[in-house]
C-alpha positions as CSV (number, residue, x, y, z in Angstrom):
1,X,48.7,-35.4,28.0
2,X,47.2,-38.2,25.9
3,X,43.9,-37.9,24.0
4,X,40.8,-39.6,25.5
5,X,39.9,-42.9,23.8
6,X,36.7,-42.3,21.7
7,X,35.2,-45.6,22.9
8,X,35.0,-47.7,26.1
9,X,37.1,-50.8,26.9
10,X,34.0,-53.0,26.3
11,X,33.5,-51.4,22.9
12,X,37.1,-51.9,22.0
13,X,37.0,-55.6,22.9
14,X,33.8,-56.1,21.0
15,X,35.1,-54.4,17.9
16,X,38.4,-56.3,17.9
17,X,36.8,-59.6,18.7
18,X,34.0,-59.6,16.2
19,X,35.0,-57.0,13.6
20,X,37.2,-59.1,11.3
21,X,34.4,-61.5,10.3
22,X,32.5,-58.6,8.7
23,X,35.2,-57.5,6.3
24,X,34.2,-59.9,3.6
25,X,30.7,-58.5,3.6
26,X,31.8,-55.0,2.4
27,X,31.4,-55.6,-1.3
28,X,28.2,-57.6,-0.9
29,X,26.5,-54.8,1.1
30,X,27.9,-51.8,-0.8
31,X,24.6,-51.1,-2.6
32,X,22.6,-51.4,0.6
33,X,25.1,-49.2,2.5
34,X,24.7,-46.5,-0.1
35,X,20.9,-46.7,0.3
36,X,21.2,-46.5,4.1
37,X,23.5,-43.5,3.8
38,X,21.1,-41.7,1.5
39,X,18.2,-42.6,3.7
40,X,20.0,-41.1,6.8
41,X,20.5,-37.8,4.9
42,X,16.9,-37.5,3.6
43,X,14.8,-40.5,4.8
44,X,11.5,-39.1,3.5
45,X,12.8,-38.2,0.0
46,X,10.4,-39.5,-2.7
47,X,11.2,-43.1,-3.8
48,X,9.9,-45.2,-6.7
49,X,7.8,-48.3,-5.9
50,X,8.4,-51.7,-7.5
51,X,6.0,-51.0,-10.4
52,X,3.5,-48.4,-11.5
53,X,1.2,-47.5,-8.7
54,X,-2.5,-46.9,-8.9
55,X,-2.5,-44.9,-5.6
56,X,-0.1,-42.3,-4.2
57,X,-1.7,-41.7,-0.8
58,X,-3.7,-43.7,1.8
59,X,-6.4,-42.4,4.1
60,X,-7.4,-44.9,6.8
61,X,-10.8,-44.1,8.4
62,X,-10.4,-46.1,11.6
63,X,-13.7,-46.9,13.4
64,X,-11.9,-48.1,16.5
65,X,-13.8,-50.3,18.9
66,X,-15.4,-52.5,16.2
67,X,-18.5,-51.3,14.3
68,X,-21.2,-53.9,13.8
69,X,-21.1,-55.2,10.3
70,X,-24.6,-56.6,10.6
71,X,-25.9,-53.1,11.4
72,X,-23.9,-51.2,8.7
73,X,-22.8,-52.9,5.5
74,X,-23.7,-56.6,5.8
75,X,-27.6,-57.1,5.9
76,X,-28.9,-60.3,7.6
77,X,-32.7,-60.7,7.2
78,X,-32.4,-64.0,9.0
79,X,-31.7,-62.2,12.2
80,X,-35.2,-60.7,12.2
81,X,-36.7,-64.2,11.7
82,X,-34.6,-65.6,14.5
83,X,-34.7,-62.6,16.8
84,X,-34.8,-63.7,20.5
85,X,-34.1,-67.3,19.5
86,X,-31.0,-69.3,20.4
87,X,-28.4,-69.8,17.6
88,X,-26.0,-72.8,17.5
89,X,-22.6,-71.3,17.1
90,X,-20.5,-74.5,17.2
91,X,-16.9,-73.8,17.9
92,X,-17.3,-70.0,17.6
93,X,-16.5,-68.6,21.0
94,X,-17.4,-65.1,22.1
95,X,-15.3,-63.1,24.5
96,X,-18.2,-62.5,26.8
97,X,-21.5,-64.3,27.5
98,X,-24.1,-63.9,24.8
99,X,-27.7,-64.8,24.4
100,X,-30.1,-65.2,21.6
101,X,-30.1,-63.7,18.1
102,X,-30.5,-59.9,17.9
103,X,-32.0,-58.3,14.8
104,X,-30.6,-55.0,13.5
105,X,-32.6,-52.0,14.5
106,X,-31.7,-50.3,11.2
107,X,-33.1,-50.5,7.8
108,X,-31.0,-51.6,4.8
109,X,-31.6,-50.2,1.3
110,X,-30.1,-50.7,-2.1
111,X,-28.1,-47.9,-3.5
112,X,-26.5,-46.9,-6.9
113,X,-26.3,-48.9,-10.1
114,X,-24.6,-51.7,-8.2
115,X,-27.6,-52.1,-5.9
116,X,-25.3,-52.7,-2.8
117,X,-27.3,-52.8,0.4
118,X,-26.2,-50.4,3.1
119,X,-28.0,-49.5,6.3
120,X,-29.5,-46.1,7.1
121,X,-26.5,-45.4,9.3
122,X,-24.4,-44.6,6.2
123,X,-27.0,-43.5,3.8
124,X,-25.2,-40.4,2.5
125,X,-22.0,-42.2,1.8
126,X,-24.0,-45.0,0.0
127,X,-26.2,-42.6,-1.9
128,X,-23.3,-40.6,-3.3
129,X,-20.5,-43.1,-3.6
130,X,-21.5,-46.7,-3.3
131,X,-20.6,-47.4,-6.9
132,X,-17.0,-46.4,-6.1
133,X,-16.7,-48.6,-3.0
134,X,-15.6,-52.3,-2.8
135,X,-17.3,-53.7,0.3
136,X,-15.4,-56.7,1.8
137,X,-17.8,-58.7,3.8
138,X,-15.5,-61.6,4.6
139,X,-12.7,-60.0,6.7
140,X,-11.2,-62.1,9.5
141,X,-8.9,-61.2,12.4
142,X,-7.2,-63.6,14.8
143,X,-8.6,-62.9,18.3
144,X,-11.6,-61.2,19.8
145,X,-9.8,-58.5,21.9
146,X,-9.0,-54.9,21.0
147,X,-5.3,-54.8,21.8
148,X,-4.2,-57.7,19.6
149,X,-6.6,-56.8,16.8
150,X,-5.6,-53.2,16.7
151,X,-2.0,-54.2,16.4
152,X,-2.8,-56.7,13.7
153,X,-4.8,-54.2,11.6
154,X,-2.1,-51.5,12.0
155,X,1.1,-53.5,12.2
156,X,0.4,-56.9,10.7
157,X,1.2,-58.6,14.0
158,X,-1.0,-58.8,17.2
159,X,1.8,-59.6,19.6
160,X,5.3,-58.5,18.7
161,X,6.7,-55.0,18.0
162,X,6.4,-54.3,14.3
163,X,6.3,-51.2,12.1
164,X,2.8,-49.9,11.2
165,X,1.4,-49.8,7.7
166,X,2.0,-46.0,7.5
167,X,5.6,-46.6,8.5
168,X,6.1,-49.2,5.8
169,X,4.6,-47.0,3.2
170,X,6.7,-43.9,4.0
171,X,9.8,-46.2,4.2
172,X,8.9,-47.5,0.7
173,X,7.7,-44.3,-1.0
174,X,9.0,-41.4,1.1
175,X,6.9,-38.3,1.0
176,X,6.3,-35.5,-1.6
177,X,6.5,-32.8,1.1
178,X,9.7,-32.5,3.2
179,X,8.2,-29.8,5.5
180,X,5.4,-32.1,6.8
181,X,5.4,-35.6,8.3
182,X,4.9,-38.3,5.7
183,X,2.6,-40.2,8.2
184,X,0.1,-38.3,10.3
185,X,-2.4,-39.7,12.8
186,X,-5.4,-37.8,14.0
187,X,-7.3,-39.0,17.1
188,X,-9.5,-36.5,19.1
189,X,-9.4,-36.6,22.9
190,X,-6.2,-38.6,23.4
191,X,-4.7,-41.9,22.5
192,X,-6.7,-45.0,21.4
193,X,-6.1,-48.4,23.0
194,X,-2.4,-49.4,23.0
195,X,-1.7,-45.7,22.2
196,X,1.4,-45.0,20.1
197,X,2.1,-48.6,19.3
198,X,-0.5,-48.2,16.6
199,X,1.7,-45.9,14.5
200,X,5.2,-46.8,15.7
201,X,8.1,-47.4,13.3
202,X,9.6,-50.2,15.5
203,X,12.8,-51.3,13.9
204,X,12.4,-49.0,10.9
205,X,14.2,-45.6,11.3
206,X,12.4,-43.2,13.5
207,X,11.6,-40.8,10.6
208,X,8.9,-43.2,9.5
209,X,6.9,-43.2,12.7
210,X,3.5,-41.5,12.8
211,X,3.0,-37.9,14.0
212,X,0.1,-37.7,16.4
213,X,-2.4,-34.8,16.5
214,X,-5.1,-34.4,19.1
215,X,-7.8,-33.0,16.8
216,X,-10.2,-32.1,19.6
217,X,-8.2,-28.8,19.5
218,X,-8.5,-26.3,16.7
219,X,-5.6,-24.0,17.4
220,X,-2.3,-25.1,15.7
221,X,-0.3,-24.5,18.9
222,X,-2.6,-27.1,20.7
223,X,-2.7,-29.5,17.8
224,X,1.1,-29.6,17.8
225,X,2.9,-29.0,21.0
226,X,5.8,-26.5,20.9
227,X,5.3,-25.7,17.2
228,X,6.3,-22.1,17.9
229,X,9.4,-20.8,19.7
230,X,8.6,-17.5,21.3
231,X,12.2,-16.7,22.2
232,X,14.3,-17.5,19.2
233,X,14.0,-16.6,15.5
234,X,14.1,-19.2,12.8
235,X,17.7,-18.3,12.0
236,X,18.8,-18.7,15.6
237,X,16.9,-21.9,15.9
238,X,18.6,-23.3,12.8
239,X,22.1,-22.5,14.3
240,X,21.1,-24.1,17.6
241,X,19.7,-27.2,15.8
242,X,22.8,-27.6,13.7
243,X,24.9,-27.6,16.9
244,X,22.6,-30.1,18.6
245,X,22.6,-32.3,15.5
246,X,26.4,-32.4,15.5
247,X,26.5,-33.6,19.1
248,X,23.8,-36.2,18.4
249,X,25.5,-37.5,15.3
250,X,28.7,-37.9,17.2
251,X,26.9,-39.7,20.0
252,X,25.1,-41.9,17.4
253,X,28.3,-42.8,15.6
254,X,29.5,-44.6,18.8
255,X,26.1,-46.3,19.3
256,X,24.9,-47.4,15.8
257,X,22.4,-49.9,17.3
258,X,20.4,-47.2,19.1
259,X,17.5,-46.5,16.7
260,X,16.1,-43.9,19.2
261,X,19.0,-41.6,18.5
262,X,18.2,-41.5,14.8
263,X,14.5,-40.9,15.7
264,X,15.4,-38.0,17.9
265,X,17.6,-36.4,15.2
266,X,14.9,-36.7,12.5
267,X,12.2,-35.5,14.9
268,X,14.2,-32.3,15.6
269,X,14.6,-31.6,11.9
270,X,11.0,-32.2,11.0
271,X,9.8,-30.1,13.9
272,X,11.9,-27.2,12.6
273,X,10.6,-27.6,9.0
274,X,7.0,-27.8,10.2
275,X,7.1,-24.3,11.6
276,X,6.9,-22.9,8.1
277,X,4.0,-25.0,6.8
278,X,2.0,-26.5,9.7
279,X,0.2,-23.2,10.5
280,X,-1.1,-23.0,7.0
281,X,-2.2,-26.6,6.4
282,X,-4.2,-26.9,9.7
283,X,-5.9,-23.6,9.4
284,X,-9.2,-24.6,7.7
285,X,-10.6,-21.0,8.1
286,X,-8.8,-20.4,4.7
287,X,-11.2,-22.7,3.0
288,X,-14.3,-21.2,1.4
289,X,-17.4,-21.2,3.6
290,X,-19.2,-23.5,1.1
291,X,-16.5,-26.2,1.6
292,X,-16.6,-25.9,5.4
293,X,-20.4,-26.2,5.4
294,X,-20.1,-29.3,3.2
295,X,-17.9,-31.0,5.7
296,X,-19.9,-29.8,8.7
297,X,-18.9,-28.3,12.0
298,X,-18.2,-31.5,13.8
299,X,-14.8,-32.9,14.8
300,X,-14.7,-35.6,12.1
301,X,-15.7,-33.1,9.4
302,X,-12.8,-30.9,10.5
303,X,-10.4,-33.9,10.6
304,X,-11.4,-34.9,7.1
305,X,-11.1,-31.4,5.7
306,X,-7.5,-31.3,7.2
307,X,-6.9,-34.7,5.7
308,X,-7.8,-33.4,2.2
309,X,-5.4,-30.4,2.7
310,X,-2.6,-32.8,3.8
311,X,-3.2,-35.0,0.8
312,X,-3.0,-32.0,-1.5
313,X,0.4,-31.1,0.0
314,X,1.8,-34.6,-0.7
315,X,1.5,-36.3,2.7
316,X,1.6,-40.0,2.1
317,X,-0.5,-41.6,4.8
318,X,-3.2,-40.1,7.0
319,X,-5.0,-42.1,9.7
320,X,-8.2,-40.7,11.1
321,X,-9.6,-42.2,14.3
322,X,-13.0,-42.1,15.8
323,X,-11.6,-41.0,19.2
324,X,-9.8,-42.1,22.3
325,X,-10.5,-45.5,23.7
326,X,-12.8,-47.5,21.6
327,X,-16.0,-45.5,20.7
328,X,-17.6,-48.2,18.5
329,X,-17.3,-50.8,21.3
330,X,-21.0,-50.9,22.0
331,X,-21.6,-53.9,24.3
332,X,-24.9,-52.3,25.3
333,X,-27.2,-49.6,24.0
334,X,-25.9,-50.3,20.5
335,X,-28.8,-48.7,18.7
336,X,-28.3,-45.2,20.2
337,X,-24.5,-45.3,20.2
338,X,-24.1,-46.6,16.6
339,X,-26.7,-44.0,15.5
340,X,-24.8,-41.2,17.1
341,X,-21.4,-42.3,15.9
342,X,-22.5,-42.8,12.3
343,X,-24.2,-39.4,12.2
344,X,-20.9,-37.9,13.1
345,X,-19.1,-39.7,10.3
346,X,-21.5,-40.3,7.4
347,X,-21.9,-36.8,6.1
348,X,-18.1,-35.9,6.4
349,X,-17.1,-39.1,4.7
350,X,-19.4,-38.4,1.8
351,X,-18.2,-34.8,1.6
352,X,-14.5,-35.9,1.7
353,X,-15.0,-38.3,-1.2
354,X,-16.9,-35.7,-3.2
355,X,-14.2,-33.2,-2.5
356,X,-11.4,-35.5,-3.6
357,X,-13.3,-36.2,-6.9
358,X,-13.8,-32.5,-7.6
359,X,-10.1,-31.8,-7.1
360,X,-8.9,-34.8,-9.2
361,X,-7.4,-36.5,-6.1
362,X,-9.8,-39.5,-5.7
363,X,-8.1,-41.7,-8.2
364,X,-4.7,-41.3,-6.5
365,X,-6.0,-41.7,-2.9
366,X,-6.7,-45.2,-1.5
367,X,-9.4,-45.0,1.2
368,X,-9.9,-47.7,3.8
369,X,-12.9,-47.8,6.2
370,X,-13.4,-50.2,9.1
371,X,-12.5,-51.2,12.6
372,X,-10.3,-53.9,14.2
373,X,-13.2,-56.5,14.0
374,X,-17.0,-56.7,13.8
375,X,-19.7,-57.6,16.3
376,X,-21.7,-60.7,17.0
377,X,-25.2,-61.4,15.6
378,X,-26.3,-62.5,19.1
379,X,-27.0,-60.1,22.0
380,X,-24.6,-59.7,24.8
381,X,-25.7,-60.6,28.4
382,X,-27.1,-59.2,30.6
383,X,-28.4,-56.1,28.8
384,X,-29.4,-57.8,25.6
385,X,-29.2,-54.6,23.6
386,X,-25.6,-54.7,22.5
387,X,-23.1,-57.0,20.7
388,X,-19.8,-58.7,21.7
389,X,-16.6,-58.7,19.6
390,X,-16.5,-60.8,16.5
391,X,-13.3,-61.6,14.7
392,X,-14.6,-64.6,12.7
393,X,-16.2,-62.4,10.1
394,X,-16.7,-58.6,9.6
395,X,-16.7,-55.8,7.0
396,X,-14.4,-53.1,5.8
397,X,-14.4,-51.2,2.5
398,X,-11.9,-49.7,0.1
399,X,-12.4,-46.9,-2.4
400,X,-10.4,-44.7,-4.8
401,X,-6.8,-45.4,-5.8
402,X,-7.3,-48.2,-8.3
403,X,-10.1,-50.1,-6.4
404,X,-12.8,-51.7,-8.5
405,X,-15.8,-50.2,-6.8
406,X,-19.5,-51.0,-6.9
407,X,-19.0,-54.6,-5.7
408,X,-19.4,-56.8,-2.7
409,X,-16.5,-59.3,-2.1
410,X,-16.9,-62.3,0.1
411,X,-19.7,-63.2,2.5
412,X,-20.5,-64.2,6.0
413,X,-23.0,-66.9,6.9
414,X,-26.7,-66.3,6.9
415,X,-26.5,-64.7,10.4
416,X,-23.2,-62.8,10.0
417,X,-21.1,-64.8,12.5
418,X,-18.2,-66.0,10.3
419,X,-16.8,-65.5,6.8
420,X,-17.8,-68.4,4.6
421,X,-17.1,-67.1,1.1
422,X,-13.7,-65.8,-0.1
423,X,-12.4,-65.0,3.4
424,X,-9.9,-62.1,3.5
425,X,-7.3,-62.0,6.3
426,X,-5.7,-58.7,7.5
427,X,-2.5,-59.9,5.7
428,X,-4.5,-60.3,2.5
429,X,-5.9,-56.8,2.9
430,X,-2.4,-55.3,3.5
431,X,-1.0,-57.2,0.5
432,X,-3.7,-55.9,-1.8
433,X,-3.3,-52.3,-0.6
434,X,0.4,-52.4,-1.1
435,X,-0.2,-53.8,-4.6
436,X,-2.3,-50.7,-5.4
437,X,0.5,-48.6,-4.1
438,X,3.0,-50.2,-6.4
439,X,4.6,-52.7,-4.1
440,X,5.1,-56.5,-4.1
441,X,4.4,-57.1,-0.5
442,X,7.0,-59.9,-0.4
443,X,9.7,-57.6,-1.7
444,X,9.1,-54.6,0.6
445,X,11.4,-55.7,3.3
446,X,13.8,-54.4,5.9
447,X,16.8,-56.3,7.3
448,X,16.7,-56.5,11.1
449,X,18.1,-59.0,13.6
450,X,19.5,-61.3,10.9
451,X,16.3,-61.7,8.8
452,X,14.2,-59.8,6.3
453,X,10.9,-58.5,7.8
454,X,7.9,-57.3,5.9
455,X,4.4,-56.0,6.8
456,X,2.7,-59.3,5.9
457,X,5.3,-61.4,7.6
458,X,5.1,-64.8,5.8
459,X,1.5,-64.5,4.9
460,X,-0.8,-62.5,2.6
461,X,-2.2,-62.8,-1.0
462,X,-3.3,-60.0,-3.3
463,X,-7.1,-60.1,-3.8
464,X,-7.0,-59.2,-7.5
465,X,-10.8,-59.0,-7.7
466,X,-10.6,-55.8,-5.7
467,X,-8.3,-54.1,-8.3
468,X,-9.8,-52.2,-11.3
């Protein structure tokens, strides 16, 4: 009885018909092949960047929904003067119908030696850390809707499937802890808009995708589904996993183009390793009471305390979301909603930055704060107490990890509608952050579909003024 052929007739014809043309590439790709082989064995093993890095970790504080820059970090006194009056916006189109100018209901004050103006919404962060923050008041996105702008901020492209920033970083640097994911995403209450596309690895190997935690829960078994196996010991699970891996590897060898198979194998391995460490890192009851009080009892305080514990253990990228949907998307009742949201965030952010400084982690941790865009200086109809989306000009800030703090970079016009001085695109922001992490953004590439891809595509410039 003859042996069964290990591949189908279609696979045989494909290999015979197109295989000879690839023989000449063997020597040229030998170095790349060795890298891919090593990556398949230990994809998250620590790697060296292109040059000396200023930062080792990234913490992205994502205020999803679009916080209003003219109510937080970009004061516009002219809005008070023009409150209730019509503004000529030229070619600047809003997504919804808007009316007259709307002044900020919040007071701005100067803080620190730098004298940077920040509204009362983030007074604790400003009071304690403004001289370590670089406020970028000239950010620009591409379109005024959440889906595309979220994808742009996370993945560098608002339309096509691309790997996220966290995936690129773990691909380039690996992780210092092989028992935890290199890229962790925390969002309480469920997924944000466009859900897992925000932290996907796309065409990068599946090991580099983000691991999602629903941080409305406090118990480890609810934070991470199936983290415990009640029926098998670790030894028995290891034997079972080895057998399943062998089957998956055999299946994958016949289907090398199926990235999902590699993602599945790596997910099984990581899930097994996490059983030994996850319970400890997410248990904040082990922290001194004074530390827990400093962060506060709210969800965002708990998220940021977990973030610090993850950074201590070598996790490379942690993204912390405001919540499911788009909490900062305040088309009406902006004063009350922004006030509540900032109250939930301001104290914990200040505590987090202070904690990092006390533990010697601040200088190696790059912190990014912001949303996917800002909001208009004019009121939205019909309520006239909220603001529409604004991608022409908005604010984000960076701190830690080699950032030159205590400065304001760029500016919007006198009303805050569009960036007019030193505009910074999302590609520029990503290029600058990668530079702080030791990468030339033009050289951090991955070969896919016949071309080299990168986070910044064919765009991006490093904003050297933001680097200390």
